[in-house]
PASEBA-1860 file (N, C-alpha, C; in nm, 3 decimals):
! residues 80
1> MSGELGIA> -0.280/0.926/0.797/-0.364/0.886/0.902/-0.293/0.946/1.021 ~ -0.368/0.983/1.121/-0.330/1.055/1.254/-0.401/1.014/1.348 ~ -0.330/1.022/1.475/-0.426/1.002/1.586/-0.403/0.856/1.632 ~ -0.527/0.791/1.682/-0.534/0.650/1.711/-0.611/0.574/1.627 ~ -0.537/0.446/1.587/-0.608/0.356/1.533/-0.630/0.228/1.600 ~ -0.757/0.225/1.652/-0.785/0.102/1.740/-0.915/0.057/1.744 ~ -0.985/-0.013/1.827/-1.096/-0.057/1.817/-1.208/0.047/1.792 ~ -1.202/0.155/1.847/-1.295/0.279/1.824/-1.300/0.338/1.676
9> TASHVRQI> -1.199/0.309/1.606/-1.176/0.396/1.490/-1.171/0.288/1.373 ~ -1.120/0.165/1.392/-1.075/0.071/1.305/-1.167/0.041/1.188 ~ -1.292/0.008/1.223/-1.404/0.006/1.110/-1.427/0.116/1.026 ~ -1.402/0.237/1.082/-1.394/0.356/0.986/-1.318/0.371/0.882 ~ -1.178/0.350/0.963/-1.060/0.369/0.859/-1.072/0.233/0.771 ~ -1.095/0.117/0.788/-1.096/0.008/0.701/-1.196/0.048/0.576 ~ -1.291/0.097/0.595/-1.387/0.132/0.505/-1.339/0.238/0.422 ~ -1.288/0.326/0.466/-1.223/0.437/0.367/-1.124/0.375/0.308
17> LIDAVRTC> -1.023/0.318/0.350/-0.919/0.234/0.291/-0.946/0.139/0.178 ~ -1.084/0.063/0.197/-1.107/-0.028/0.101/-1.188/0.055/-0.010 ~ -1.242/0.163/0.026/-1.309/0.237/-0.073/-1.217/0.302/-0.161 ~ -1.104/0.335/-0.107/-1.000/0.399/-0.190/-0.924/0.289/-0.269 ~ -0.909/0.175/-0.232/-0.836/0.093/-0.303/-0.923/0.036/-0.439 ~ -1.066/0.038/-0.407/-1.151/0.016/-0.512/-1.168/0.102/-0.622 ~ -1.142/0.239/-0.600/-1.148/0.321/-0.710/-1.034/0.384/-0.735 ~ -0.901/0.357/-0.686/-0.783/0.388/-0.744/-0.677/0.295/-0.787
25> RQVIVDCA> -0.579/0.312/-0.842/-0.481/0.213/-0.890/-0.383/0.216/-0.790 ~ -0.345/0.317/-0.715/-0.249/0.308/-0.604/-0.302/0.417/-0.502 ~ -0.287/0.356/-0.383/-0.308/0.422/-0.256/-0.192/0.434/-0.161 ~ -0.147/0.560/-0.133/-0.026/0.567/-0.046/-0.105/0.640/0.081 ~ -0.065/0.582/0.199/-0.109/0.639/0.327/-0.002/0.661/0.411 ~ 0.021/0.810/0.445/0.123/0.867/0.528/0.074/0.834/0.664 ~ 0.157/0.766/0.739/0.121/0.721/0.890/0.215/0.791/0.981 ~ 0.279/0.885/0.927/0.369/0.967/1.036/0.304/1.004/1.152
33> RLDFCDCA> 0.196/1.054/1.148/0.116/1.116/1.274/0.030/1.020/1.340 ~ 0.058/0.895/1.305/-0.031/0.776/1.386/0.034/0.757/1.530 ~ -0.039/0.783/1.633/0.003/0.781/1.757/0.007/0.643/1.823 ~ -0.107/0.573/1.774/-0.141/0.431/1.853/-0.206/0.330/1.744 ~ -0.159/0.215/1.765/-0.227/0.113/1.690/-0.233/-0.011/1.743 ~ -0.367/-0.067/1.785/-0.359/-0.201/1.835/-0.405/-0.301/1.732 ~ -0.431/-0.436/1.792/-0.469/-0.540/1.707/-0.578/-0.504/1.627 ~ -0.691/-0.458/1.663/-0.812/-0.405/1.574/-0.779/-0.306/1.487
41> GLNAPIAA> -0.690/-0.229/1.521/-0.647/-0.111/1.419/-0.551/-0.170/1.286 ~ -0.471/-0.269/1.353/-0.386/-0.341/1.240/-0.465/-0.428/1.141 ~ -0.608/-0.463/1.176/-0.671/-0.537/1.068/-0.733/-0.435/0.968 ~ -0.711/-0.297/1.004/-0.764/-0.220/0.883/-0.681/-0.211/0.764 ~ -0.561/-0.197/0.777/-0.476/-0.194/0.658/-0.461/-0.348/0.600 ~ -0.455/-0.441/0.686/-0.485/-0.580/0.638/-0.589/-0.607/0.550 ~ -0.710/-0.591/0.590/-0.831/-0.591/0.505/-0.823/-0.517/0.383 ~ -0.763/-0.383/0.391/-0.760/-0.287/0.279/-0.649/-0.358/0.191
49> QNAAHAHS> -0.546/-0.414/0.226/-0.438/-0.494/0.157/-0.504/-0.613/0.073 ~ -0.599/-0.683/0.140/-0.660/-0.799/0.082/-0.774/-0.723/-0.033 ~ -0.827/-0.621/0.000/-0.911/-0.559/-0.111/-0.822/-0.518/-0.223 ~ -0.702/-0.463/-0.191/-0.624/-0.386/-0.298/-0.574/-0.509/-0.384 ~ -0.536/-0.610/-0.347/-0.495/-0.723/-0.423/-0.598/-0.783/-0.517 ~ -0.733/-0.788/-0.442/-0.839/-0.838/-0.534/-0.885/-0.734/-0.656 ~ -0.836/-0.595/-0.616/-0.874/-0.495/-0.745/-0.750/-0.462/-0.813 ~ -0.621/-0.555/-0.806/-0.511/-0.514/-0.862/-0.468/-0.358/-0.845
57> TTLLLRRT> -0.466/-0.307/-0.704/-0.439/-0.190/-0.671/-0.306/-0.188/-0.599 ~ -0.235/-0.104/-0.584/-0.109/-0.117/-0.488/-0.163/-0.016/-0.354 ~ -0.144/-0.079/-0.246/-0.176/0.011/-0.129/-0.032/0.010/-0.051 ~ 0.011/0.136/-0.012/0.151/0.143/0.067/0.121/0.228/0.192 ~ 0.187/0.176/0.304/0.189/0.252/0.407/0.324/0.325/0.439 ~ 0.334/0.464/0.439/0.457/0.524/0.440/0.486/0.586/0.579 ~ 0.620/0.597/0.621/0.650/0.657/0.729/0.573/0.600/0.873 ~ 0.548/0.479/0.865/0.502/0.394/0.963/0.573/0.412/1.105
65> PRQLAACC> 0.512/0.435/1.234/0.570/0.437/1.355/0.636/0.306/1.390 ~ 0.726/0.301/1.468/0.802/0.197/1.518/0.707/0.077/1.559 ~ 0.612/0.091/1.622/0.500/-0.005/1.678/0.410/-0.072/1.547 ~ 0.408/-0.003/1.452/0.332/-0.039/1.350/0.451/-0.114/1.236 ~ 0.561/-0.047/1.239/0.652/-0.114/1.144/0.682/-0.262/1.180 ~ 0.703/-0.293/1.316/0.722/-0.403/1.363/0.618/-0.504/1.303 ~ 0.481/-0.473/1.307/0.394/-0.566/1.278/0.381/-0.579/1.102 ~ 0.446/-0.492/1.049/0.439/-0.484/0.895/0.536/-0.581/0.855
73> TAFPTTCV> 0.624/-0.648/0.925/0.706/-0.732/0.863/0.636/-0.862/0.800 ~ 0.496/-0.886/0.862/0.421/-1.008/0.834/0.359/-0.969/0.692 ~ 0.348/-0.835/0.647/0.301/-0.795/0.528/0.389/-0.677/0.471 ~ 0.491/-0.714/0.411/0.586/-0.636/0.363/0.569/-0.563/0.223 ~ 0.449/-0.613/0.168/0.407/-0.517/0.045/0.332/-0.412/0.076 ~ 0.281/-0.401/0.201/0.198/-0.299/0.242/0.281/-0.184/0.297 ~ 0.382/-0.219/0.367/0.466/-0.115/0.451/0.591/-0.075/0.364 ~ 0.601/0.059/0.366/0.734/0.105/0.316/0.797/0.202/0.375
END
């Protein structure tokens, strides 16, 4: 992922992630180039994690920026 993950992009990213976890056994998302994430953006990986759990898929967010990493403490199985 790169750029901004906010209200303008969250629904699109959420759908991409959910589609990925429905078709793959493991999904790894590199967040190193993510510049911004707001509450709406945070909902995208949360919804994807819920879908991953329902489909027995592993979803991992790698190299998360500090602002996102702080939020990931609530969802430790999603962020690495």
